[in-house]
C-alpha positions as CSV (number, residue, x, y, z in Angstrom):
1,X,0.0,0.0,0.0
2,X,1.3,3.5,-0.9
3,X,2.1,5.6,2.2
4,X,2.1,9.3,1.8
5,X,5.3,10.8,3.2
6,X,5.1,14.1,5.1
7,X,8.0,16.6,4.7
8,X,8.8,19.9,6.4
9,X,9.3,22.7,3.9
10,X,8.9,25.8,6.1
11,X,10.0,27.0,9.6
12,X,9.0,30.0,11.6
13,X,9.3,31.1,15.2
14,X,9.3,33.9,17.7
15,X,10.6,32.9,21.1
16,X,12.4,34.2,24.3
17,X,15.7,33.4,22.5
18,X,15.0,35.3,19.3
19,X,12.5,37.0,17.0
20,X,12.9,34.4,14.3
21,X,14.2,30.8,13.6
22,X,17.8,31.8,12.9
23,X,18.3,33.9,16.0
24,X,16.5,31.4,18.2
25,X,18.6,28.5,16.9
26,X,21.9,30.4,17.2
27,X,21.2,31.4,20.8
28,X,20.1,27.9,21.7
29,X,23.4,26.4,20.3
30,X,25.4,29.1,22.1
31,X,23.9,28.1,25.4
32,X,22.1,31.4,25.9
33,X,19.1,31.9,28.1
34,X,15.8,33.7,27.2
35,X,14.6,34.0,30.8
36,X,14.5,37.2,32.7
37,X,12.9,38.7,35.9
38,X,10.7,41.7,36.6
39,X,8.2,40.7,33.8
40,X,5.2,41.4,36.1
41,X,6.5,44.6,37.7
42,X,3.8,46.6,39.5
43,X,2.1,43.4,40.7
44,X,3.6,43.5,44.2
45,X,0.2,44.2,45.7
46,X,-0.9,40.7,44.7
47,X,2.2,39.0,46.0
48,X,4.0,38.5,42.7
49,X,7.2,40.6,42.8
50,X,10.2,39.6,40.7
51,X,8.6,36.9,38.6
52,X,11.0,35.1,36.3
53,X,9.6,34.2,32.9
54,X,10.5,34.0,29.2
55,X,9.0,36.9,27.2
56,X,9.4,37.0,23.5
57,X,12.7,38.5,22.3
58,X,10.9,40.7,19.8
59,X,7.5,42.4,19.9
60,X,5.2,40.4,17.5
61,X,3.1,43.5,17.0
62,X,5.9,45.2,15.2
63,X,5.9,42.7,12.4
64,X,2.2,43.4,11.6
65,X,0.4,46.4,10.3
66,X,-0.5,48.6,13.3
67,X,-4.3,48.5,12.7
68,X,-4.2,44.7,12.5
69,X,-1.9,44.3,15.5
70,X,-4.4,46.3,17.7
71,X,-7.2,43.9,16.8
72,X,-5.2,40.8,17.9
73,X,-4.4,39.2,21.2
74,X,-0.6,38.8,21.8
75,X,-0.9,35.1,21.2
76,X,-2.5,35.7,17.8
77,X,0.2,38.3,16.9
78,X,2.9,35.7,17.7
79,X,1.2,33.0,15.6
80,X,0.8,35.2,12.6
81,X,4.5,36.3,12.9
82,X,5.8,32.8,13.0
83,X,3.5,31.7,10.2
84,X,4.7,34.5,7.9
85,X,8.3,33.4,8.4
86,X,7.4,29.7,7.8
87,X,5.4,30.5,4.7
88,X,8.2,32.6,3.2
89,X,10.7,29.9,4.1
90,X,8.6,27.4,2.2
91,X,8.7,29.6,-0.8
92,X,5.2,30.9,-0.5
93,X,3.9,27.8,-2.3
94,X,1.0,28.0,-4.8
95,X,-1.6,25.7,-3.3
96,X,-5.2,24.9,-4.2
97,X,-7.0,26.5,-1.3
98,X,-9.2,23.4,-0.9
99,X,-5.9,21.4,-0.3
100,X,-4.4,23.8,2.2
101,X,-5.3,23.5,6.0
102,X,-4.4,25.3,9.2
103,X,-3.7,23.5,12.5
104,X,-2.5,25.7,15.4
105,X,-2.6,24.5,19.0
106,X,-2.8,26.7,22.1
107,X,-3.0,26.0,25.8
108,X,-5.1,28.9,26.8
109,X,-5.9,31.2,23.8
110,X,-6.4,35.0,24.3
111,X,-6.1,35.2,28.0
112,X,-4.4,38.6,27.9
113,X,-7.5,40.0,26.2
114,X,-9.9,38.3,28.6
115,X,-8.1,39.8,31.6
116,X,-7.8,43.2,30.1
117,X,-11.4,43.5,29.0
118,X,-12.6,42.2,32.3
119,X,-10.7,45.0,34.0
120,X,-12.4,47.5,31.6
121,X,-15.8,46.0,32.4
122,X,-15.3,46.3,36.1
123,X,-13.8,49.8,35.9
124,X,-15.9,51.5,33.2
125,X,-18.9,49.3,32.4
126,X,-20.2,47.4,29.4
127,X,-20.1,50.2,26.9
128,X,-16.3,50.5,27.2
129,X,-15.6,46.8,26.5
130,X,-14.2,46.2,23.0
131,X,-16.5,44.7,20.4
132,X,-13.5,42.6,19.3
133,X,-13.2,40.9,22.7
134,X,-14.6,37.5,21.7
135,X,-12.6,37.0,18.5
136,X,-9.5,38.2,20.4
137,X,-9.9,35.7,23.2
138,X,-11.3,32.6,21.5
139,X,-8.7,29.8,21.3
140,X,-9.4,29.0,17.7
141,X,-8.6,32.5,16.5
142,X,-4.9,32.0,15.7
143,X,-5.7,29.0,13.5
144,X,-8.6,30.9,11.9
145,X,-6.6,34.0,11.2
146,X,-3.8,32.0,9.5
147,X,-6.5,30.3,7.4
148,X,-7.8,33.6,6.3
149,X,-4.3,35.1,5.7
150,X,-3.3,32.2,3.4
151,X,-6.7,31.1,2.0
152,X,-6.6,27.7,3.7
153,X,-10.0,26.1,3.1
154,X,-9.3,22.4,3.7
155,X,-10.0,22.9,7.4
156,X,-9.1,24.9,10.5
157,X,-8.0,22.9,13.6
158,X,-7.2,24.0,17.1
159,X,-6.0,21.3,19.5
160,X,-6.2,22.6,23.1
161,X,-4.3,20.1,25.1
162,X,-2.2,22.0,27.5
163,X,1.6,21.5,27.0
164,X,1.1,19.1,24.2
165,X,-1.1,21.4,22.0
166,X,1.6,22.5,19.5
167,X,2.9,18.9,19.0
168,X,-0.7,17.6,18.6
169,X,-1.4,20.3,16.0
170,X,1.6,19.1,14.0
171,X,0.5,15.4,14.4
172,X,-3.0,16.4,13.3
173,X,-1.6,18.2,10.3
174,X,0.5,15.3,9.2
175,X,-2.5,13.1,9.6
176,X,-4.6,15.3,7.2
177,X,-1.9,14.9,4.6
178,X,-1.6,11.1,5.1
179,X,-5.3,10.8,4.9
180,X,-5.4,12.7,1.5
181,X,-7.4,15.6,2.9
182,X,-4.7,18.2,2.3
183,X,-1.5,18.7,0.3
184,X,-0.1,21.4,2.6
185,X,-0.8,22.2,6.3
186,X,0.4,25.2,8.3
187,X,0.9,23.7,11.7
188,X,2.2,24.7,15.0
189,X,1.4,26.3,18.4
190,X,1.1,29.6,20.2
191,X,0.7,31.0,23.7
192,X,1.2,34.3,25.5
193,X,-0.1,33.7,29.0
194,X,2.4,35.4,31.3
195,X,-0.1,37.1,33.5
196,X,-0.7,37.5,37.3
197,X,-3.5,34.9,37.4
198,X,-1.6,32.2,35.5
199,X,1.6,32.8,37.5
200,X,-0.4,32.8,40.7
201,X,-2.1,29.6,39.8
202,X,1.1,27.7,38.9
203,X,2.7,29.2,42.1
204,X,-0.1,27.9,44.3
205,X,0.3,24.5,42.6
206,X,4.0,24.6,43.5
207,X,4.8,24.0,39.8
208,X,7.1,27.0,39.2
209,X,10.9,27.0,39.8
210,X,12.1,28.4,43.1
211,X,15.6,29.2,41.7
212,X,14.8,32.8,40.8
213,X,17.8,34.6,42.2
214,X,19.5,34.2,38.9
215,X,16.9,34.1,36.1
216,X,19.1,32.4,33.5
217,X,19.6,29.4,35.8
218,X,16.0,29.1,37.0
219,X,15.0,26.4,34.6
220,X,16.9,23.2,35.5
221,X,15.5,20.1,33.7
222,X,16.8,16.8,34.9
223,X,19.1,18.2,37.6
224,X,19.2,17.0,41.2
225,X,18.0,20.4,42.5
226,X,15.2,21.1,39.9
227,X,12.1,22.6,41.5
228,X,9.7,23.5,38.8
229,X,9.3,25.2,35.3
230,X,9.5,28.7,34.1
231,X,6.6,30.1,32.1
232,X,7.3,31.5,28.7
233,X,5.5,32.8,25.6
234,X,5.9,32.6,21.8
235,X,5.0,30.6,18.7
236,X,6.4,28.2,16.2
237,X,5.0,27.1,12.9
238,X,6.0,24.4,10.4
239,X,4.8,24.1,6.9
240,X,4.0,20.4,6.3
241,X,3.7,19.1,2.8
242,X,3.2,15.8,1.0
243,X,6.5,14.7,-0.5
244,X,4.8,14.5,-3.9
245,X,3.6,18.1,-3.7
246,X,7.0,19.3,-2.5
247,X,8.9,17.5,-5.2
248,X,6.5,18.7,-7.9
249,X,7.3,22.3,-7.1
250,X,11.0,21.8,-6.4
251,X,10.7,22.8,-2.7
252,X,13.6,22.7,-0.3
253,X,12.9,20.0,2.3
254,X,14.3,20.5,5.8
255,X,13.3,17.1,7.1
256,X,10.7,14.3,7.1
257,X,8.0,14.1,9.7
258,X,8.2,10.4,9.8
259,X,5.9,9.5,12.7
260,X,3.5,10.8,15.3
261,X,2.0,9.1,18.3
262,X,-0.8,10.2,20.6
263,X,-1.9,8.5,23.8
264,X,-3.6,9.3,27.0
265,X,-2.8,8.4,30.6
266,X,-6.4,8.3,31.7
267,X,-5.0,8.7,35.2
268,X,-5.0,12.2,36.8
269,X,-5.7,15.8,35.7
270,X,-2.1,17.0,36.5
271,X,0.1,14.1,37.6
272,X,1.6,11.6,35.0
273,X,0.8,7.9,35.4
274,X,3.4,6.4,37.7
275,X,4.0,3.5,35.3
276,X,4.5,5.9,32.3
277,X,2.1,3.9,30.2
278,X,0.7,6.8,28.2
279,X,4.1,8.3,27.5
280,X,5.5,4.9,26.5
281,X,2.5,4.3,24.2
282,X,2.9,7.6,22.5
283,X,6.6,7.0,21.8
284,X,6.0,3.5,20.6
285,X,3.2,4.7,18.2
286,X,5.5,7.3,16.8
287,X,8.3,4.8,16.3
288,X,5.9,2.3,14.6
289,X,4.5,4.9,12.2
290,X,8.1,6.0,11.3
291,X,9.0,2.3,10.8
292,X,12.0,2.7,13.2
293,X,13.5,0.7,16.0
294,X,14.5,2.4,19.3
295,X,18.2,2.1,18.5
296,X,17.7,4.1,15.3
297,X,16.8,7.2,17.2
298,X,19.9,9.5,17.5
299,X,18.6,11.5,20.4
300,X,15.4,12.5,22.2
301,X,14.2,16.1,22.6
302,X,12.7,15.6,26.0
303,X,9.5,17.3,27.3
304,X,11.6,17.9,30.5
305,X,10.0,21.0,32.2
306,X,12.1,20.9,35.3
307,X,9.5,19.6,37.8
308,X,10.7,16.9,40.2
309,X,7.9,14.4,39.4
310,X,7.5,15.1,35.7
311,X,11.2,14.8,34.7
312,X,11.5,11.6,36.7
313,X,8.4,10.1,35.1
314,X,9.6,10.9,31.6
315,X,13.1,9.5,32.3
316,X,11.5,6.2,33.4
317,X,9.3,6.1,30.3
318,X,12.2,6.8,28.0
319,X,14.3,4.2,29.8
320,X,11.7,1.6,29.3
321,X,12.0,1.8,25.6
322,X,15.5,3.2,24.9
323,X,17.6,2.4,27.9
324,X,20.1,5.1,28.8
325,X,19.2,7.4,25.9
326,X,20.9,10.6,24.8
327,X,18.5,13.5,25.5
328,X,18.4,17.3,25.3
329,X,16.1,19.6,27.2
330,X,15.5,23.0,25.4
331,X,13.2,24.3,28.2
332,X,16.4,25.0,30.2
333,X,17.0,27.9,27.8
334,X,13.6,28.7,26.5
335,X,11.4,28.1,29.5
336,X,8.0,26.5,29.0
337,X,6.1,28.0,26.0
338,X,3.1,26.0,27.1
339,X,0.8,25.5,24.0
340,X,3.7,26.4,21.7
341,X,6.3,24.2,23.5
342,X,5.7,21.1,21.4
343,X,5.9,23.1,18.2
344,X,9.2,24.9,18.9
345,X,10.7,21.7,20.1
346,X,9.5,19.9,16.9
347,X,11.2,22.7,15.0
348,X,14.4,22.2,17.0
349,X,14.3,18.5,16.2
350,X,14.0,19.4,12.5
351,X,17.1,21.7,12.7
352,X,19.0,19.1,14.8
353,X,18.5,16.5,12.0
354,X,19.2,19.0,9.2
355,X,22.3,20.5,10.8
356,X,23.7,17.4,12.5
357,X,23.9,18.8,16.0
358,X,22.4,18.2,19.4
359,X,21.7,21.5,21.3
360,X,23.0,21.8,24.8
361,X,20.9,21.6,28.0
362,X,21.7,24.7,30.1
363,X,22.0,24.7,33.9
364,X,23.5,21.3,34.6
365,X,24.5,22.8,37.9
366,X,27.0,21.7,40.6
367,X,24.2,19.5,41.9
368,X,24.5,17.5,38.7
369,X,21.9,15.2,37.1
370,X,19.3,13.8,39.5
371,X,19.8,10.3,40.9
372,X,16.4,9.5,39.5
373,X,17.5,10.4,35.9
374,X,19.3,7.5,34.2
375,X,19.9,9.4,30.9
376,X,22.7,10.9,28.9
377,X,21.7,14.5,29.2
378,X,23.7,16.6,26.7
379,X,25.2,19.5,28.6
380,X,27.4,20.9,25.8
381,X,26.6,21.1,22.1
382,X,27.4,17.9,20.2
383,X,28.1,18.0,16.4
384,X,27.3,14.5,15.1
385,X,25.0,13.2,12.3
386,X,21.4,12.9,13.5
387,X,19.5,10.4,11.4
388,X,16.3,10.4,13.5
389,X,15.1,12.5,16.5
390,X,12.1,11.9,18.7
391,X,10.4,14.9,20.3
392,X,8.2,14.5,23.4
393,X,5.3,16.7,24.6
394,X,3.2,15.8,27.6
395,X,0.4,17.9,29.0
396,X,-2.0,18.2,32.0
397,X,-4.8,15.8,31.6
398,X,-2.5,13.0,30.7
399,X,-2.2,14.0,27.0
400,X,1.0,12.6,25.4
401,X,2.4,13.3,22.0
402,X,5.6,12.1,20.4
403,X,6.9,13.1,17.0
404,X,9.7,11.4,15.0
405,X,11.8,13.5,12.5
406,X,14.2,12.0,10.0
407,X,16.6,13.4,7.4
408,X,15.4,14.8,4.1
409,X,17.3,12.2,2.1
410,X,16.1,11.9,-1.4
411,X,13.6,14.8,-0.9
412,X,16.4,17.4,-0.6
413,X,16.4,19.9,-3.5
414,X,18.4,22.8,-4.8
415,X,15.7,25.3,-4.3
416,X,16.7,28.2,-2.0
417,X,15.3,28.4,1.5
418,X,15.2,31.6,3.6
419,X,15.9,29.9,6.9
420,X,18.3,27.4,5.3
421,X,20.4,30.1,3.8
422,X,20.5,32.1,7.0
423,X,21.4,29.1,9.1
424,X,24.3,28.3,6.7
425,X,26.0,31.5,7.8
426,X,24.9,31.4,11.5
427,X,26.1,28.0,12.3
């Protein structure tokens, strides 16, 4: 039976490390940090002074026409900015609108708008609330706006699955192509939820890092002294395409999205299953769809948020399949982009395969790797061929997604690539 192969032809991002893919990747490889303090200054009255978080390195509003930017929530601005870069990198392909889809995940949606307009309502009454409030706060708006911008009529999809939203959107997009429902899908994730209420909620749940004296070292995945994650914001978008469609137009192919696996813990609303069954199932499904054995995976881009329970659970699940695998944990540098985390880490996996490099994991402190982590955690950049990379994203609700990315191989072409050309000089 013929199996449609899904390739990645476009990449776009705006993150705490950089305003685009090239600057984000360069900073990640250099071991830089995108985390900073004071992002909620003026909130001392609610007990939130000196919060460490990862705000976007560039203002997404500045990449959009001023009138349009004012009509969008910050999360929507980020999604459109990343999508524009990805679309340009893909060569702005000519696609039948009925064969083009949009799939953009988010963990929360337009929470900044919701909070702002609620303040307006309470201070000034109904007549002062913006008539654009609902389209600015609804979670599906980013996917819908991208559909409108690029004329994508094959469908608009918005997975809302906490930390796995971006990865699930990519898996969904690949599934649309494999099912013959689309030739091209603009897929990724976005979130901009750094606000007093979200920070307070995570603080009360004891989920945030307590290592805030030095912001750059606050996020410590897999270390013995890890204490929680650091909330960040941003967006990442991939242009997915059937190999046949990409080859027909002579597109530059970054990598192949060879497999995707989705599974649920069905266990607890926040805690992972102790036996790792859902995570193990997701990884096994992704390997099976890619047609690869565990030993063929060059390294794993771990979900690894820096929480004591979560990191240990993922390490056990990885060990059950791969043994003492080689892993990297980008959240040490990026923080946790929540609904966009799975998308930016899928993008990093693509670049790892394409460039032949494993990015370093920051903040492997004097305390070292935790005794409950039996993994080869990459602390310094490693330049070595990467034939296949598995990327994990696990979310509250027990929602687990794993993606497998492999080299472009026979799909590589001579056609120029904006991101590709830039990275050739940056790396």
